[in-house]
C-alpha positions as CSV (number, residue, x, y, z in Angstrom):
1,M,-146.1,-47.0,69.5
2,K,-149.4,-48.0,72.0
3,L,-148.3,-49.2,75.3
4,K,-149.9,-52.8,74.5
5,Q,-148.0,-53.3,71.5
6,L,-144.4,-52.4,73.3
7,V,-145.3,-55.2,76.0
8,F,-146.2,-57.4,73.0
9,Y,-143.0,-56.9,71.0
10,I,-141.0,-57.1,74.6
11,A,-142.4,-60.7,75.4
12,C,-141.6,-62.0,71.6
13,L,-138.2,-61.3,71.9
14,T,-137.9,-62.5,75.4
15,V,-139.3,-65.9,73.8
16,L,-136.6,-65.7,70.8
17,V,-133.8,-65.5,73.2
18,A,-134.7,-68.2,75.1
19,M,-135.1,-70.4,72.1
20,P,-131.6,-72.4,71.0
21,G,-130.0,-70.7,67.8
22,Y,-131.5,-67.2,68.5
23,A,-128.9,-66.6,71.5
24,Q,-125.6,-64.4,71.3
25,D,-122.6,-66.4,69.7
26,V,-121.6,-69.2,72.2
27,L,-117.8,-68.1,73.5
28,P,-115.4,-70.7,72.1
29,E,-113.9,-73.4,75.0
30,C,-110.3,-72.1,73.7
31,P,-110.3,-68.5,72.9
32,K,-108.1,-67.5,70.0
33,P,-104.6,-65.9,71.3
34,D,-104.7,-62.5,70.7
35,K,-101.4,-61.2,68.7
36,H,-101.2,-58.0,69.8
37,S,-100.7,-58.7,73.5
38,S,-96.8,-59.9,75.2
39,P,-96.6,-63.3,76.3
40,V,-97.1,-63.8,80.1
41,Y,-93.5,-65.1,81.5
42,P,-92.8,-67.4,84.4
43,S,-92.2,-65.6,87.5
44,H,-88.6,-66.4,86.5
45,E,-88.3,-65.2,83.3
46,M,-90.1,-61.8,84.5
47,K,-87.6,-61.2,86.6
48,Q,-85.0,-61.4,84.2
49,L,-87.3,-58.9,82.1
50,M,-86.8,-56.8,85.0
51,Q,-83.4,-56.5,84.9
52,F,-83.2,-54.7,81.5
53,V,-81.6,-50.7,82.2
54,S,-83.4,-48.0,79.9
55,V,-80.1,-46.1,77.7
56,D,-80.2,-43.7,75.0
57,S,-77.3,-42.7,72.8
58,P,-75.1,-39.6,73.3
59,M,-73.5,-39.5,70.2
60,P,-73.7,-35.9,69.3
61,A,-75.2,-34.7,66.0
62,V,-72.1,-33.1,65.2
63,F,-70.1,-36.2,64.7
64,R,-70.1,-38.1,61.0
65,N,-68.8,-41.4,60.0
66,T,-69.7,-42.8,63.4
67,T,-70.6,-46.7,64.1
68,E,-72.3,-48.8,66.2
69,N,-71.6,-47.8,70.0
70,E,-71.2,-51.3,71.7
71,L,-68.5,-53.5,73.6
72,T,-66.6,-56.7,71.6
73,D,-66.9,-59.6,73.4
74,P,-67.3,-62.5,71.1
75,A,-65.7,-65.1,73.7
76,G,-68.0,-64.0,76.2
77,S,-65.5,-63.3,79.1
78,L,-67.9,-60.5,80.4
79,H,-70.9,-63.3,81.2
80,P,-69.6,-64.0,84.9
81,F,-69.5,-60.7,85.4
82,W,-73.1,-59.8,84.1
83,E,-74.0,-62.3,86.0
84,K,-73.2,-61.0,89.4
85,L,-74.4,-57.6,88.1
86,G,-78.0,-59.1,87.8
87,A,-77.9,-61.2,91.1
88,L,-75.8,-57.7,93.3
89,D,-76.4,-59.9,96.1
90,R,-72.7,-58.2,97.3
91,P,-70.5,-55.3,96.8
92,L,-69.4,-55.5,93.4
93,R,-66.3,-53.8,92.3
94,I,-65.2,-52.4,89.1
95,V,-61.3,-51.1,89.0
96,H,-61.1,-48.5,86.1
97,I,-57.3,-48.2,85.3
98,G,-55.5,-45.8,82.8
99,D,-53.4,-42.5,81.9
100,S,-54.6,-38.9,82.3
101,H,-57.9,-39.2,80.3
102,V,-58.9,-41.7,83.8
103,R,-57.0,-39.5,86.2
104,G,-58.9,-37.0,85.2
105,H,-61.5,-38.3,87.0
106,V,-64.4,-36.5,84.6
107,F,-64.5,-39.9,81.9
108,P,-65.0,-42.2,85.0
109,Y,-66.7,-40.8,87.3
110,V,-69.4,-39.9,84.6
111,M,-69.8,-43.8,84.3
112,R,-69.9,-44.5,87.9
113,C,-72.9,-41.9,88.6
114,C,-74.7,-43.7,85.7
115,L,-74.2,-47.2,86.8
116,E,-75.0,-45.8,90.7
117,D,-78.1,-44.5,88.8
118,D,-79.0,-47.8,87.2
119,F,-78.3,-50.3,90.0
120,G,-78.7,-47.9,93.4
121,S,-75.4,-46.0,94.9
122,K,-75.8,-47.5,98.8
123,A,-72.7,-49.3,98.3
124,V,-70.4,-46.2,98.5
125,E,-70.8,-42.8,100.4
126,N,-71.9,-40.0,98.5
127,I,-68.7,-38.0,98.5
128,P,-68.0,-36.3,95.3
129,V,-64.6,-36.8,93.1
130,T,-63.2,-34.1,91.6
131,Y,-59.6,-33.8,90.5
132,Q,-58.2,-33.0,93.4
133,T,-59.8,-35.7,95.6
134,S,-59.3,-39.5,95.4
135,G,-60.8,-41.7,93.1
136,I,-60.9,-44.7,95.0
137,A,-64.8,-44.9,96.8
138,R,-65.4,-45.2,100.3
139,E,-67.4,-48.5,100.6
140,T,-70.5,-49.2,103.3
141,G,-70.9,-52.3,103.0
142,S,-74.2,-52.8,101.6
143,N,-74.7,-54.2,98.0
144,G,-74.5,-52.6,94.8
145,V,-71.9,-51.4,92.3
146,V,-68.6,-49.8,93.4
147,Y,-66.5,-48.1,91.1
148,H,-62.9,-46.9,91.9
149,I,-60.7,-44.8,89.5
150,L,-57.0,-45.0,89.4
151,G,-55.3,-43.4,86.6
152,V,-51.9,-41.9,86.3
153,N,-51.1,-38.8,84.2
154,G,-48.5,-40.0,81.5
155,A,-49.2,-44.1,81.9
156,T,-49.2,-46.6,79.7
157,C,-49.4,-50.4,79.8
158,Q,-45.6,-50.7,80.8
159,S,-45.5,-47.7,83.0
160,F,-48.3,-48.6,85.0
161,S,-47.0,-52.1,85.4
162,T,-45.3,-51.2,88.9
163,P,-45.7,-54.0,91.9
164,E,-47.0,-51.1,93.8
165,N,-50.2,-50.8,91.2
166,I,-50.8,-54.2,90.8
167,R,-51.2,-54.8,94.6
168,Q,-53.4,-51.7,95.0
169,I,-55.8,-52.9,92.4
170,A,-55.6,-56.5,94.2
171,D,-56.5,-54.6,97.2
172,L,-59.7,-53.4,96.3
173,H,-61.1,-56.9,95.3
174,P,-62.3,-55.7,91.5
175,D,-64.5,-58.0,89.5
176,L,-63.9,-56.2,86.8
177,V,-61.0,-53.9,85.5
178,I,-61.1,-51.5,83.1
179,L,-57.8,-50.6,81.2
180,S,-57.5,-47.6,79.3
181,F,-54.6,-47.1,77.8
182,G,-53.0,-46.0,74.3
183,T,-52.6,-42.3,73.7
184,N,-49.4,-42.3,75.7
185,E,-48.0,-45.5,73.6
186,A,-49.4,-43.8,70.3
187,H,-47.7,-40.4,71.2
188,G,-44.0,-41.5,71.2
189,R,-42.6,-41.2,67.7
190,R,-40.8,-44.6,67.7
191,Y,-44.1,-46.7,68.8
192,N,-43.2,-50.4,68.1
193,A,-46.3,-52.8,68.5
194,S,-44.3,-56.2,69.6
195,E,-43.1,-53.9,72.9
196,H,-46.7,-52.4,72.9
197,T,-48.3,-56.2,73.0
198,A,-45.7,-57.5,75.6
199,A,-46.7,-54.8,77.6
200,M,-50.6,-55.5,77.5
201,N,-49.6,-58.9,78.1
202,Y,-47.7,-58.3,81.3
203,L,-50.1,-55.8,82.6
204,I,-53.0,-58.4,82.3
205,E,-50.9,-61.5,83.6
206,E,-49.9,-59.8,87.1
207,L,-53.2,-58.8,87.0
208,K,-54.7,-62.2,86.9
209,V,-52.1,-63.8,89.2
210,S,-53.6,-60.9,92.1
211,C,-57.1,-61.3,91.0
212,P,-57.5,-65.1,89.5
213,D,-61.6,-64.3,89.5
214,V,-61.2,-60.8,87.5
215,A,-62.9,-59.9,84.4
216,F,-61.5,-57.6,81.8
217,L,-62.7,-54.4,79.3
218,M,-60.2,-52.8,77.0
219,T,-61.1,-49.4,76.0
220,T,-59.1,-47.8,73.1
221,P,-57.9,-44.4,72.7
222,P,-60.2,-41.4,71.7
223,G,-57.9,-39.6,69.0
224,A,-55.4,-36.9,69.5
225,Y,-53.1,-34.5,67.4
226,V,-49.1,-34.6,67.9
227,R,-47.0,-31.7,66.8
228,N,-44.9,-31.7,63.3
229,G,-42.7,-29.3,63.2
230,R,-43.6,-25.9,61.1
231,R,-46.8,-27.6,59.9
232,G,-48.3,-27.4,63.5
233,K,-50.8,-30.0,64.7
234,I,-51.6,-32.9,62.9
235,I,-53.4,-36.1,63.6
236,N,-51.8,-38.3,65.2
237,P,-50.7,-41.1,62.4
238,R,-50.0,-43.9,65.2
239,T,-53.1,-43.9,66.8
240,P,-54.9,-46.7,64.6
241,L,-51.6,-48.6,64.6
242,V,-52.0,-48.4,68.3
243,V,-55.9,-48.9,68.1
244,E,-55.6,-51.8,65.5
245,N,-52.6,-53.7,68.2
246,E,-55.2,-53.1,70.9
247,L,-58.0,-55.1,69.0
248,K,-55.8,-57.7,68.0
249,F,-54.5,-58.6,71.4
250,A,-58.3,-58.2,72.6
251,R,-59.4,-60.8,70.1
252,E,-56.4,-63.1,70.6
253,H,-56.6,-63.3,74.2
254,G,-60.5,-63.7,74.4
255,I,-61.0,-59.9,76.4
256,A,-63.7,-58.0,76.1
257,I,-62.8,-54.5,74.3
258,W,-64.8,-51.0,73.6
259,D,-63.1,-49.3,70.8
260,M,-64.0,-45.6,71.3
261,Y,-61.8,-44.8,68.8
262,D,-63.7,-46.3,65.7
263,I,-67.1,-45.7,67.7
264,V,-66.4,-41.9,67.1
265,G,-65.2,-42.0,63.7
266,G,-61.9,-43.5,63.4
267,K,-59.3,-42.9,61.6
268,Q,-60.8,-40.5,59.0
269,R,-62.9,-38.8,61.6
270,A,-62.4,-39.3,65.7
271,C,-60.3,-36.1,65.9
272,L,-62.4,-33.8,63.6
273,N,-65.3,-34.8,65.2
274,W,-63.8,-33.9,68.7
275,N,-62.4,-31.0,66.9
276,A,-65.6,-30.1,65.7
277,A,-67.8,-30.4,68.8
278,K,-65.3,-28.2,70.4
279,M,-64.4,-30.9,73.2
280,Y,-60.2,-30.9,72.9
281,Q,-58.4,-28.8,75.4
282,R,-55.8,-26.4,73.8
283,D,-53.1,-29.3,73.4
284,K,-55.5,-31.0,71.4
285,I,-54.8,-34.6,73.7
286,H,-57.0,-34.0,76.5
287,F,-60.6,-33.0,76.2
288,T,-62.5,-30.7,78.4
289,H,-65.2,-31.2,81.0
290,E,-68.1,-31.9,77.7
291,G,-65.6,-34.1,75.8
292,Y,-65.0,-36.3,79.1
293,T,-68.4,-36.2,80.4
294,L,-69.5,-37.6,76.7
295,Q,-66.5,-40.0,76.5
296,G,-68.2,-41.5,80.1
297,L,-71.8,-41.3,78.8
298,L,-70.5,-43.8,75.3
299,L,-69.0,-46.1,77.8
300,H,-72.0,-46.2,79.6
301,E,-74.4,-46.2,77.0
302,A,-72.0,-49.6,75.5
303,F,-72.1,-50.9,78.9
304,I,-75.6,-51.4,79.0
305,K,-76.5,-52.6,75.9
306,A,-74.1,-55.4,76.6
307,Y,-75.8,-56.2,79.5
308,N,-78.7,-56.1,78.3
309,H,-78.1,-58.2,75.3
310,Y,-76.9,-60.6,78.4
311,V,-80.1,-60.5,80.1
312,A,-82.0,-61.2,76.6
313,T,-80.0,-64.3,75.8
314,R,-80.9,-65.7,79.4
315,L,-84.5,-66.0,77.9
316,D,-83.3,-68.0,74.9
């Protein structure tokens, strides 16, 4: 193309662009919303969104007939605690009490370490917890989660409810008490649901008197075997009765509960799943380090899912 022709075409194009009706489309005054973008929240809601904590499922692939890993709290009894956890403007204290599963320190210590990873560990000194050490955390005075562990070998709700134990819990000023009992109640051959209910009620009421503003979270036992004469060890047939009674008690008293027994397989599969994963010790009552670690991770998953659900409801 000759130079004169090129100049002519450029001049014509300039005129067309400048003329009304030949320019590019006029942008609308109110652009259409982008359906693929997330909404922009006010600063208060954005702060709430930032409170969500990521958590993955640790459930082993070998476990069969498991159920959704979540807490049950229809009365919203943990809402005040979740509110405190979201603010975390002071030391927030959790006391985990129970039998030998707690006394072994692994199950609750895994939970403690996970929460420190989630919310910070400045509230306690970095002192590793083992079976030989105390499970009582040493506070620094900084804001954050303080997780105390207080387990007694062979304990039941009834045997744990001594004035000394109640006083020790109260002296820790808990915001939340996690109660993990049931294995030893189920181990007695003459299990009595009424006596068990009375023992749970006594322990809870004593703690309420000593710690008026405390919240509670119960956990059901993981499942165990018992000896049965020449048949050797069989799955404890009383564990489902204990679990059912604990669920009923929690429901009737408006207490949150984590049903570990049902989550890992219940009456049909809980013990078989633990056994298939080789997570029992030789007595098939207590667990290996891996077994207790999994229990801690499962409790943490359910705990964080419940907290995240609470945060989500605050956005509604």
